[in-house]
N, C-alpha and C positions, 0 to 999 in steps of 0.2 A: 816535551810538554807543549801543548797546543795553546796559543795565545790569541786573544782578540784585543785590538787596540782601538779605542774610541778617540778620534781626533776632533775635539770640540772647539775648533778655532772660530766657529760661528755659533757656539752654544749647542744646546740639545733640548729637544722636546720629545714627547712620546711618538708623534707621527714621523719625525725625522729619523728616529731609531728604527721604526718599522720599515721605512723606505730603505735604509741602509742594510737591514737584515735581508730584505727581498733582493736587493741589488747584489748582495754578497752570496746569494745562492739558497737562502731559505725559501722553500716553495710558497708561492702566493696562495696556493690552494690550502696549505696548512693553516695560514692565518684566517682565511675565509671560513674554514671549518670551525676554527676557534670562536670566531664571532657568532656563528650559528649556534655553537654549543652554549653560549651565554644566554641566548633566547631573550634579547632585549630590544629587538626590532631595529637592529643596525646592520649595515653592510659596508664593505670596503670598495673604494674606487681607486684603482692603481693605474698610474700613467707615467710616461717619460716626459721630463721637462729639462730645461737648460737654465742654469743659474750662473751668470757671469762666465759663460763659455764652458761650464762643466755639466755634462749630461748626468742626470740623477733620477732616481725613482721617487715619485710623489705618491704618498698614501693618504687618502682622505676618508674620514668616517662619515657615512651618510645615515641619517635617521629619517626614514621616509625619503623624500626628495631633497631634504635640507642638508647643505654642506657647511662646514665651518667657514667662517669669514674672518678676514683681517680685522683688527680692532676698529678702525674708523668705519668700515662697512658694517660691522656688527652694531655699532652704536647707532648708525643711521637706521638700520633695520629694526633695532630695539625701539627707537622713537616711532617708527612707522607702525609697528605692531601695537604700541600703546595707543596710537590714534584709533586703531581698530578695536579697542576695548579689551586687549589681552593684558592682564595685569602682570603676568610673570613670563618674561622671555626665557628661551632656553639659554643656559650658560654653558660655555665651552672652555676647557682648560687648555689653552694654547697661548701663543704670543703674537705680537704685532709682526714678528719676523717670519711667521709661518701661518697657522690657521687658527683664527679665533682669539678672543681676549684672554688675558692672564688674570682672571678674577680669582686670585688665589686665597683670599681671606675668608675662612669659614666662620659662620656665626656660632656663638656659644649656645644660643637657644634657637631652634628652628622656627622659621616664620610659617604661618598657616599656608597650606596649599603650595609649598615650595616644591621644586623639582629635584632637590637634593635627596641623598640617602644617608642614613646613619652608617657608621663603620661596621656594626654588627650585621646589618642587612647586606652590605656589600660583600663581607667575608662569607656570609651564608650562600650568596649567589655564586661566588667563585667556587666554594666547596662543592656545590651541586653540579657544576659544569663538567662535561665529559672531556677533561684534560688530565694530563699526568699529575700524580701527587707532587712531584718536584716543582712543576710549573705552578700548581695551586699555592704551594708554600711560598714561592718567590713572589707571586702576585700579592698574596696576603701580607707578606713582609713589606712590600712597597706601600700598600695602603696603611699599614701600621706606622710606617715612618712618616707618612703625610699626616696622619692623625696626631701623632706625638708632637710634630712641629706646630701644627695649628693649635693644639691644646696649650702648648707652652706660650705661644704668641698671645693668645687671648686669655690666658690664666684661668682655664676651665679644665674640668676632668675630661679625659679622652672619650669617655662614654657620652659626653654631651655634644661632641663634634658631629655636625652634619655637613657633608660635602656638597655644598651648593654648586660648586664648579667642578672640582676634581672627582666628585661622585657622579657627574653627569655621564650619559651613555658613551660619548666619544672618548672620555678619559678612561672609563672602565675598559673599553676596547683597547686603547693604547697600552694600558698596564698589563692586561692579561695576555695580549698578543706579544708584547715585549718579553714576558716571562716564557711563553711557549717558543717564540723565535730564538731566544737566547739559549734555551735547552737544545733546540734543533741544530744550532750552529756547532755543537759538539766540541766546545773548547774547555780547557782546564781552568783558565783564568782570564778575566776581563781586566784590562789596564786602561786608565783614563788619562788623557792629557790635561794640562791646566785648562780650565773652562773660561771662555770669554763670556762674561755675564751681561755685557752691554752697558747701557747707561740711560740717564734721563729719568722720567717718571712713568708710572702706569696707573690707569684708573681702575680701581677694584671696587668690590662691594662696599668697602668702608671708606671710599674716597680716593684721593690721589696719594700714591706712595712712591718712594724712591725705588729705582731699579739697582740691584735685584730686590724683589719684594721680601718682606720679613720672613715669610715661611721658607722661601728659597735660601735665604742666608742661614737660617737654622738648619736646614737640611744639608747645606754644604760645609758644615763645620768639619775641619780636618782635610778638606779638599784644597787643591791649588787653583786659585782663581785670579783673573785680571779683567780689566775693562779696556776695550778698544774705543775708537772714536764714534762708533755707531750708537746713536741715541735711540735705543729700542731694547726691549726685554728679550735677551737671547737665550737665557736658561729659565725654563718654566719650573714651577714646583713639581710637576709630574716628572719632568726630565731630571731634576735634581734628586728626587726620590729613587728613580730607577738607577741612577749612577751610584747613589749611596748604597743600594742593596747589591747591585751587580759587580761593581768595581772592587777588586781586591786591593788596589793601590793606585796612586797617582804619580805621574812622572812623564818624562820625555819618551819618544818613540823607542820601544825596546829593541834589543838586538835579536833579530829573528830572521828566519827564512820565509819570505812572503809567499803565500799560496794564492790569495785572492783578496780583493777589496770591493767595497760597495759604497755608494753615495746616496744618502737620503736627503731629500729636498724639503726646505721650508717653503712657505707660500710666497714670500716676497723675494725680489731680485735686487739686492743692494748694489748700488754703483761701486765698482772696484773691489767687491768681495763676494765670493761665491757663498750663498746662503745654504750650505750643505753640511751634513755630518758625515765624516768618512769613517768607515769601519774596515780595518785591515786584519786579516786572519793569516796565521802562519805558525811555524814551529820554532820554539826557542832553540838556539844553537846548543849542541850537546854540552859544550864546556860551560855554558851559562845556565843550564837547566837546574842545577842544584843550588843556585844562588838564592838567598833569601833577601828580602828588601832591607835596605839600610836607611836609618833616619837619625837625625840629631835631636837629642832631648836635653833638657836642663835638669840638673840635680841640685836641689836645695836642701841644706842641712842646718840644724840648730840643736845645740845642747841645752837642756833645761833640767834644773835640779830643785826648783822651788815651785812647781806647778801642781795644783790639785789634780790627782789622777782622773777624776771625773771630767775635768776640763780638757785633759789630754785627749780623751775619746771623742769629745765634742769637736775639738779642733780637727782631728783626723776626718771626721764626717763632713765638716764644712769644706775642707780643702777638696775633698772628692766631689762634692756638689758643685764647686766652683771651677771644675775642669781638670783637676790633677789626674794624671794617668795612674798613679799609685801613691799610697802613703803608708809608711810603716814606722814603728818605733822599736828601738833596741836598747835594753837595759845597759847602762855604762856606769863605771866607778869614776866619779869626778874628784876635783881637788878637795883636800881636807877630808877625804874618805866619804864624801856624800854620795849616796846613790842617786842616779839621774837617768834621763832618757835621751837617746839620740833620735831626733825626729828627722826623717828623710822623706822628701817629696820628689817624685818624678813628674815632669810636666813638659808640655810643648814650650819651646823657647818664647813664643809670643805671649804665653800665660804666666811666665815666671815672675814678672814684676808684680802682677796682681796678687799672686799667691804669696809672694814675699810680704806684701802689706798685710795680708791676713795673718801670717805667722807673727808679725810684730804686734798686731792689734789684739790677738787672742791668747798669746803666750807671754811668759815673763822673760824670754830671751832678749839679749842686748845685741845680738848679731846673727846674721844668716849668711852662710857660705853658699856660693853658687859656682857651678862649673858646667861645661857643655860636654856631653859624651855621645859617642856613636853607639847605636844598638842595632842588632839584626832582629828582624821580626818575621814571623810566619804570616802568610796570607790568612786573613780572618774575615768571617762574615757571621751574620745572625740568620737563623732560620726559626720559624715558629712551628711548634708541634701542639696538637690538641689532645690534652689528657682528659680523663673522665671528669675532672673538676674544673677545667678551663685551659686556656692557651698559655704556654710557657715557651720562652725563647731559649734556644740552644746556641751557644757560641762554638763555632766550628773553626778549627785551625788546620791549614793544609800546607804541604810542601811538594812541589813538582806535581800538583794536581791530586796528590794523595792525602786523604784526611789523616792527620797525626794526633789530634786531640779534639774532644768534644765534651761539653759540660753544660748542664742546665743553668740558667741565670738564677742566682740565689734569691734575689729580691722577688722575682716572679713566683718562685716556688714558696717563699715565705708567705707572700700574700695569699696564695691559693690555700696553703695549709691552714693559715689563721682563719680564713673565711669559711672553710668547710670543716674545720676542726679535725683534721687528719694529720698523721705524723709527717713531719717535713721530709724525712728520709724516704717515705713511701711516695710522696709527690715527685721527688727527684729521680727515684728509680723508675717511676712510670713514665716520666718525660724521656729518659734515656731509651726505654723500650720502644716508645712510639717513634722516636727519631730513627732507631735502627730498623724499624719495620718499614719506614717510608723511604729509606735510602735506595 
C-alpha cells in the first residue's frame, strides 16, 4: 500500500501543497498544462527558496504580471489601488505565512462588479477543463466543502455563496492543480499530521477575526489541530478544504518504507521555524498494510418507556444534527412488563457531554450511561457524481487502497428525487452507475 504523509507542522495552504508535490516528483509541466486547461489567464512561477535552512519549492500563481502578496503588502497595495480609482482589488486566498491574505469569509449576497464566482460557475469551469474525471471530481469536492463551510458560517443556502476570495483565479489554480498533482502522485492513501493552525487574528472581508478563521474551523472538524507560538494564520480555508477531501485519516508519522519526500514553501521565513509543508511518500510495511484505523468513541445509552414515539424520532434526528456519529433505538422489555426503547448514541468523546444534555432535555430518561470504546474504521471519503437530475455525493470506503463499499448519500438522493419528482430508487441507481463509470 502506497502512502503519502502530509506533515503540517507549519500549517498548509494550496500553494505550499503544490510546491511539495513538485518537490516530491510531480512534473511541473503537468501543473502548468493544468493551469492552461483552466483558461483563466493564469500561469505558474516555480522557484527554489530556503526557509530557516530548509531548501524548498515555491509555487506562485501569476495573473498577468501580478503575484500574490503577504497580507501587509497586500493591504498597502489595496490602499494604493484605491487611490488610483479602482474600487475592487483582487482578492487572493492565502495567508500571512505564505502568499496573499486569508480573506476567507464569503458574502451571502454578491456585491455588484465583484471579482468572485458562484459555486456553480466554478464547478462548470472545472468540468470543462481538459483534466481527468477523477481530478475533476476531487477539485469539485474541495469547492463543495468550502461552499458548505461558508454557507453554515453565514447561515445562507449554499447556492447563494459567492467565492470572493477562494473563487479567485489563484485559488482555483491551487485547488485544481492540487487535485491533478495528488492523482499523479499515485498513492493509495493520504495521511495528515496534526495541523499547526497558528494564532492571533486576521483581517477578512467581514473585519478582524480570530485565527483560525471560522470557515477553517468548520472545515477542520474531525481533524487533529494545535497552535504554536507563531501569531499568524498557518492553515488557510483552501488548505483545510484540500486536507478534508484528500486525507483519509489524521495521526502521527505512519510506519512506512520512505521512497521520497518534498518540501513546499510558504512566502515568509519565520525565525526559528521552517515555513514549509513536508510531503513524504512510501510503502506501508507488509505486516501493517492490512491494518485499519483505530479510534476512540463514546457510547451513550438511555432506557425510556414513557416517551411519545413521535418525540423519539425527533430526538434521533436532533442528535445527528448536533454531531452524533450514529443514533439507533432497540425495543426492550422493561420493569413491570412495560415495552420501552433503548436509545444508543455513538459520538466523538468531545461531543459526549453536549449530546448527553440533549438526551436529558428532550427525553423522559432519568439517567444516561456512558462508556468509551475502541473501534476499527475503514478509510472513507466523499466523491461527487453528476446524475441527469443533479449532483449526488457518494461515500467511498476502502482498505489497503481497494474500495470495499460505496453508496450514494441518502439525503442528496432524497432532495433530487423530491425536486424532480422521480423515484428515489432510480436516483440512487443512477448515482451508482455514474460513479462506476468514472472510476
